[in-house]
VORO-707115 format. One record per residue (C-alpha): chain; y, z, x. Coordinates in steps of 0.001 Angstrom, whole numbers. Each point is the difference from the previous one (the first is absolute). Layout:
<A,<Y,Z,X>>
...
END
This chain:
<A,<-78952,26217,-54661>>
<A,<1193,3571,-674>>
<A,<2092,269,2807>>
<A,<1263,-2350,3229>>
<A,<2023,402,2798>>
<A,<1353,-2508,2924>>
<A,<884,646,3434>>
<A,<1208,-1915,2794>>
<A,<45,136,3386>>
<A,<1632,-2462,1776>>
<A,<-1769,-2785,-1552>>
<A,<-3304,2104,-290>>
<A,<-877,870,-3889>>
<A,<-1441,3398,-1183>>
<A,<-941,1050,-3184>>
<A,<-988,3180,-2055>>
<A,<-2073,-649,-2703>>
<A,<-608,3241,-2237>>
<A,<-1753,985,-3453>>
<A,<232,3459,-1426>>
<A,<688,2093,2976>>
<A,<-1710,-2370,1980>>
<A,<799,-2161,2793>>
<A,<-975,-2964,2053>>
<A,<1587,-1494,3228>>
<A,<-26,-3674,1230>>
<A,<763,-192,3723>>
<A,<2620,2630,729>>
<A,<1675,-797,2518>>
<A,<559,2530,3138>>
<A,<3754,52,-432>>
<A,<-99,1137,-3783>>
<A,<-1798,3555,104>>
<A,<3161,1827,-1920>>
<A,<524,-2562,-2242>>
<A,<-4097,238,-1288>>
<A,<843,3840,241>>
<A,<2535,150,-2154>>
<A,<-216,-2330,-2443>>
<A,<-3797,1376,-829>>
<A,<1681,3915,29>>
<A,<2575,-1264,-2529>>
<A,<-2027,-1609,-2299>>
<A,<-2678,3033,276>>
<A,<-3321,-2640,1242>>
<A,<-3095,957,2578>>
<A,<-432,-2942,1907>>
<A,<-3997,-644,-400>>
<A,<-269,-3358,1844>>
<A,<1549,-1761,3050>>
<A,<-1001,-3796,-124>>
<A,<1002,-2270,3309>>
<A,<-832,-3495,-1290>>
<A,<-1358,-842,3498>>
<A,<541,860,3820>>
<A,<3967,168,422>>
<A,<785,-2286,3484>>
<A,<4000,20,-347>>
<A,<566,3596,-894>>
<A,<-1283,3903,188>>
<A,<-1840,391,-3348>>
<A,<743,3609,-1311>>
<A,<-3536,851,-679>>
<A,<-846,2797,2045>>
<A,<3171,1495,-484>>
<A,<-831,433,-3183>>
<A,<-3531,678,-341>>
<A,<704,3100,2150>>
<A,<3023,1370,-2115>>
<A,<-1191,-413,-3337>>
<A,<-3927,-626,-7>>
<A,<-21,-3217,-1400>>
<A,<-2773,-2175,363>>
<A,<315,-3258,1765>>
<A,<-1390,-3158,-1469>>
<A,<-743,-3377,2519>>
<A,<-1730,-3193,-697>>
<A,<-3511,747,1346>>
<A,<553,-3115,2805>>
<A,<3097,2437,1590>>
<A,<-800,1490,3215>>
<A,<1298,3925,-963>>
<A,<-364,3529,1015>>
<A,<2633,825,-2639>>
<A,<-1553,-1107,-2947>>
<A,<-2262,2081,-2189>>
<A,<-1141,-2841,-2461>>
<A,<-1019,-3840,-159>>
<A,<1152,-2257,-2231>>
<A,<-2029,-3309,-1203>>
<A,<699,-2509,-2431>>
<A,<1102,854,-3597>>
<A,<-591,4008,1398>>
<A,<2055,2361,-2863>>
<A,<2530,2527,1006>>
<A,<752,2658,-2590>>
<A,<3379,1875,-443>>
<A,<450,2526,-2436>>
<A,<-261,-2744,-2757>>
<A,<318,-3289,2063>>
<A,<-2329,-2544,1398>>
<A,<749,-2305,2941>>
<A,<-2250,-2274,901>>
<A,<-814,-1055,3552>>
<A,<126,-3870,1014>>
<A,<-1442,-984,3156>>
<A,<2225,-2497,1492>>
<A,<-462,-819,3473>>
<A,<1997,-2742,1964>>
<A,<2789,1675,1407>>
<A,<-2585,2604,1191>>
<A,<-3727,501,-958>>
<A,<941,3433,-697>>
<A,<2131,-876,-2632>>
<A,<-74,1313,-3381>>
<A,<2930,-602,-3332>>
<A,<58,2365,-2667>>
<A,<374,-681,-3814>>
<A,<1062,1525,-2693>>
<A,<1616,-42,-3438>>
<A,<1510,-3443,1019>>
<A,<662,724,3499>>
<A,<-795,-998,2940>>
<A,<108,1812,3172>>
<A,<-698,-3293,2822>>
<A,<426,1796,3349>>
<A,<823,-2533,2232>>
<A,<-2314,-2687,-1314>>
<A,<2343,-1771,-2777>>
<A,<4047,473,1270>>
<A,<2708,-1745,-2323>>
<A,<55,-2849,741>>
<A,<-2424,-269,2856>>
<A,<-2978,1697,1692>>
<A,<-1537,2228,1949>>
<A,<-931,-1401,4050>>
<A,<-3530,-467,200>>
<A,<264,603,3897>>
<A,<-714,3694,-664>>
<A,<-2881,2521,182>>
<A,<-2750,-2880,-786>>
<A,<2656,-1535,-2598>>
<A,<-1334,-3728,-1202>>
<A,<1908,-2796,-1373>>
<A,<-2837,-1037,-1491>>
<A,<-653,3524,-1545>>
<A,<3852,-38,-823>>
<A,<-219,-2982,-2120>>
<A,<-2716,1252,-2068>>
<A,<1155,3020,-668>>
<A,<3126,-1642,-1326>>
<A,<-2093,-2094,-2197>>
<A,<-1130,3450,-1592>>
<A,<3066,1583,-204>>
<A,<1161,-3554,-1754>>
<A,<-2163,1110,-2692>>
<A,<1791,2760,-1063>>
<A,<2198,296,-2960>>
<A,<3637,-1862,325>>
<A,<1934,3201,-1094>>
<A,<-1837,2120,2998>>
<A,<2214,1388,1541>>
<A,<-87,-326,4069>>
<A,<1310,3630,2460>>
<A,<-595,-1767,3494>>
<A,<-220,2077,3293>>
<A,<2905,-1998,1483>>
<A,<2605,-1692,-913>>
<A,<2649,-1031,2690>>
<A,<3094,-1763,-2444>>
<A,<284,3047,-1968>>
<A,<-2343,-1159,-3027>>
<A,<-1762,2965,-1689>>
<A,<-2707,-1919,-1971>>
<A,<-450,-2756,-1872>>
<A,<-2791,-1693,-2537>>
<A,<-3131,-1453,491>>
<A,<1274,-3254,-2190>>
<A,<3375,137,2096>>
<A,<-2373,-417,3417>>
<A,<-2232,-2578,-1723>>
<A,<3050,-1726,-647>>
<A,<2173,461,3445>>
<A,<-2184,1507,2959>>
<A,<-1192,-2835,1949>>
<A,<-3131,1458,746>>
<A,<-1149,1031,-3097>>
<A,<1051,-3825,-1459>>
<A,<-2561,-1575,2839>>
<A,<-3160,-1084,-1184>>
<A,<-1861,-1414,2584>>
<A,<-1136,2529,2274>>
<A,<-934,-2064,2959>>
<A,<4124,-955,-301>>
<A,<1080,3415,-5>>
<A,<-2570,1722,2611>>
<A,<1446,-3076,2322>>
<A,<3366,970,-1062>>
<A,<-588,3935,854>>
<A,<-1903,-673,3604>>
<A,<2866,-2171,780>>
<A,<2503,2899,178>>
<A,<1225,1705,3130>>
<A,<1730,2914,-610>>
<A,<433,3075,2428>>
<A,<-2339,3439,-717>>
<A,<2248,2915,-758>>
<A,<1415,2100,2759>>
<A,<-2724,1914,1024>>
<A,<-3036,-662,-2776>>
<A,<-2471,1700,2383>>
<A,<1333,3474,7>>
<A,<840,-118,-3565>>
<A,<-3479,-1201,-1582>>
<A,<-1637,2373,2298>>
<A,<2329,3035,-1182>>
<A,<-742,-1179,-3557>>
<A,<-3832,-80,-205>>
<A,<-37,3599,2315>>
<A,<2666,1450,-1852>>
<A,<1844,911,2941>>
<A,<3748,62,-2183>>
<A,<-1391,3812,-630>>
<A,<615,1025,3996>>
<A,<3374,-1215,-597>>
<A,<2782,2774,-318>>
<A,<2415,-293,-1941>>
<A,<3924,1098,32>>
<A,<2738,-185,-2509>>
<A,<3099,-826,953>>
<A,<1614,3727,-78>>
<A,<-3158,1185,2596>>
<A,<625,-2966,2109>>
<A,<3791,1284,20>>
<A,<-607,3348,608>>
<A,<-2881,-470,3033>>
<A,<2474,-2429,1597>>
<A,<2108,2938,364>>
<A,<-1705,2380,1226>>
<A,<-2534,-1663,2648>>
<A,<2038,-2539,2475>>
<A,<-3582,-1599,1025>>
<A,<-93,-1096,-3825>>
<A,<979,-3995,-335>>
<A,<1148,-2025,-2380>>
<A,<-2127,-3766,-220>>
<A,<1157,-2077,-1886>>
<A,<-2068,-3221,-529>>
<A,<2474,-2215,-1878>>
<A,<1104,-3844,1145>>
<A,<3467,277,1879>>
<A,<1702,-1032,-2648>>
<A,<-1391,2857,-2308>>
<A,<1156,2521,2670>>
<A,<3362,-1721,335>>
<A,<609,264,-3325>>
<A,<-833,3770,-249>>
<A,<-1547,2179,2201>>
<A,<-519,4177,536>>
<A,<2191,875,3243>>
<A,<-2544,640,2829>>
<A,<-2641,-2234,-1526>>
<A,<-1822,-2293,2439>>
<A,<-450,-3313,-1311>>
<A,<-2777,-1525,1112>>
<A,<-1358,-2880,-2278>>
<A,<-3620,387,-1485>>
<A,<-998,-3901,1480>>
<A,<1239,1064,3376>>
<A,<-1370,3743,333>>
<A,<-2774,-1069,1647>>
<A,<2134,-915,2960>>
<A,<1139,2891,-101>>
<A,<-2850,2771,-404>>
<A,<80,1335,3948>>
<A,<3640,850,-191>>
<A,<-593,1899,-2907>>
<A,<-2655,1309,836>>
<A,<1188,1221,3639>>
<A,<2810,1330,-2140>>
<A,<-1326,3616,-820>>
<A,<1861,-314,-3156>>
<A,<-1991,412,-3727>>
<A,<1242,-2471,-2350>>
<A,<826,-285,-3542>>
<A,<-187,-3641,-838>>
<A,<1738,-1343,-3138>>
<A,<1009,-3752,-1258>>
<A,<1609,-1242,-2979>>
<A,<-2455,781,-2732>>
<A,<-3004,1692,1176>>
<A,<-2244,-2505,484>>
<A,<405,-1301,3815>>
<A,<399,4213,1421>>
<A,<-4006,724,-1156>>
<A,<-1030,-3292,2303>>
<A,<2414,874,2563>>
<A,<-1239,3916,307>>
<A,<-3221,-891,278>>
<A,<526,-2628,2768>>
<A,<1520,3145,2063>>
<A,<-2518,2550,-1019>>
<A,<-2587,-2927,1452>>
<A,<1782,5,2914>>
<A,<-857,3369,447>>
<A,<4043,1700,-612>>
<A,<-496,3013,-1853>>
<A,<1550,1084,-2821>>
<A,<1360,-3045,-1728>>
<A,<1026,872,-3576>>
<A,<1679,-2735,-2762>>
<A,<2894,636,-1927>>
<A,<-443,-331,-3513>>
<A,<1651,-2866,-1918>>
<A,<1954,-1071,3731>>
<A,<3922,-798,-409>>
<A,<-85,-772,-4053>>
<A,<-1186,3707,-236>>
<A,<2521,1706,2734>>
<A,<2988,-1555,-1185>>
<A,<-1137,861,-4311>>
<A,<422,3236,1894>>
<A,<3375,-849,1140>>
<A,<-1277,1422,3559>>
<A,<2540,-1305,2800>>
<A,<25,-4115,1096>>
<A,<1578,-1955,1911>>
<A,<1045,-3404,-2043>>
<A,<1019,-3574,629>>
<A,<65,100,4262>>
<A,<-700,-4014,-801>>
<A,<-1893,-2738,-928>>
<A,<103,-1815,-3138>>
<A,<-3080,-560,-2046>>
<A,<-1225,-3554,-571>>
<A,<758,-120,-3961>>
<A,<3736,1129,1124>>
<A,<281,-2817,2723>>
<A,<-1413,-2676,-2496>>
<A,<2443,1392,-3385>>
<A,<2717,212,2869>>
<A,<-561,-4033,1730>>
<A,<-912,-1548,-3720>>
<A,<3586,1628,-1947>>
<A,<1622,-1384,2813>>
<A,<-1021,-3340,306>>
<A,<526,-616,-4063>>
<A,<3347,1419,321>>
<A,<846,-2265,3140>>
<A,<-1460,-3027,-1720>>
<A,<2196,453,-3291>>
<A,<2608,754,2194>>
<A,<-245,-3804,2445>>
<A,<-976,-1628,-3827>>
<A,<3425,1176,-857>>
<A,<2357,-389,2655>>
<A,<-2080,-2956,1950>>
<A,<-2382,-2095,-1720>>
<A,<-1728,-189,-3065>>
<A,<-3376,-53,2664>>
<A,<66,3151,915>>
<A,<-1019,1114,-3824>>
<A,<-3399,-616,1733>>
<A,<-357,3125,2189>>
<A,<307,2514,-2813>>
<A,<-2372,-2298,-2017>>
<A,<-2588,119,2549>>
<A,<334,3829,679>>
<A,<-726,570,-4353>>
<A,<-3261,-2600,292>>
<A,<-1435,2207,3559>>
<A,<608,3606,-1987>>
<A,<-1535,-1527,-3758>>
<A,<-2636,-1197,2809>>
<A,<-126,3239,1597>>
<A,<-564,1781,-3296>>
<A,<-2814,-2110,-1538>>
<A,<-2128,-179,3529>>
<A,<1258,3740,1210>>
<A,<99,-2659,3503>>
<A,<3628,864,1607>>
<A,<739,-2923,2548>>
<A,<3204,1418,940>>
<A,<-1613,3389,423>>
<A,<-2778,-1508,2046>>
<A,<2404,-1971,2183>>
<A,<2132,3317,720>>
<A,<-3330,1221,1113>>
<A,<266,-2190,2921>>
<A,<3294,1176,1169>>
<A,<-843,2601,2692>>
<A,<2102,2868,-1690>>
<A,<-2624,-245,-2470>>
<A,<-3297,-347,2342>>
<A,<1410,3622,1485>>
<A,<737,1372,-2932>>
<A,<-3415,-896,-2311>>
<A,<-2242,558,2669>>
<A,<-2419,898,-3039>>
<A,<-608,2561,-2370>>
<A,<-3788,88,263>>
<A,<-702,-2801,2236>>
<A,<-2268,-2023,-2539>>
<A,<-1066,-1825,-2614>>
<A,<-398,1187,-3270>>
<A,<-3120,558,-2323>>
<A,<680,-3446,-2439>>
<A,<-185,-3541,851>>
<A,<2822,-715,-598>>
<A,<1621,2800,1953>>
END
């Protein structure tokens, strides 16, 4: 592959693939417009195609925005309900950029409009095959039967094929077909009935605001959102007292760092406060951590009839990168820091008691160490789960998106 770049927006991955001076973007994320534009400009690339591997249900696609800005054609599967798509993909269709050919593989299961792209030993699987997991099958016309058949097909690809998913919730960026056949329990399952029964037995919360997200992506309504850079937002706030910053992050995130005079309403509580926001007469600039939640929140405000809503690009991350003023450290200790603090204290206490009181106390640090090893291997922290039950943490961690993920395994 001539050139290839992976982009991350939280747990969402997108990709720019290029050959010569032509480029294609896979699953563009609403928060990454400037990242894509910067990469394309730096490398002297012209965006020819935009591919959404399926209709996303957990975040806004940037496809409609990029289409308007660049004139690139949007490609989606023929079953996708979309007023944004210019051309429809079928199984084994070939997409050409420069001197490179990418093959579309119809991979239903997560949804009925899902495609993967294959080129030069790389496979871009969207939300179908993930690292150690697969996409859930209870979204738009998803099907565990179709997912099983799709995985059997993907297992026939070369073992060395590198897998690049649309999501990963544990920081992993890629894998191979060989590793997935060996380690992924869903790829290892050879009994279709057992696979289907397991998938149907899983009850997982839906992503927050899923119906609105699907509507926006199908109609391309993300293109109607007005985006402002942090410095533009700062200037607007200074000039107009009727403009209000609306921070939709969790209470914990807000307590750790926020912008002076910003109003904090976590996104999962926004619906209950809509009348209050509407009757205030204010115009809102909405922000979150990195730019994933704020477009969803802005859409909710606009659907409620609130006028003049804008989204701050890059959220708090970009505001801080541009060295704009913030208020830090007004309470709140992250769950990870709480776990480290308590685990370290228990290990030290056990060693001191074993030394001064009785040797049997050495089992305290041994127990804690075993727990940490289990946490590392399984990616499940039992101490963290217990701490989450404390009233203090329940209030701080109201949720970041208030729902489930696209993965069957979370």
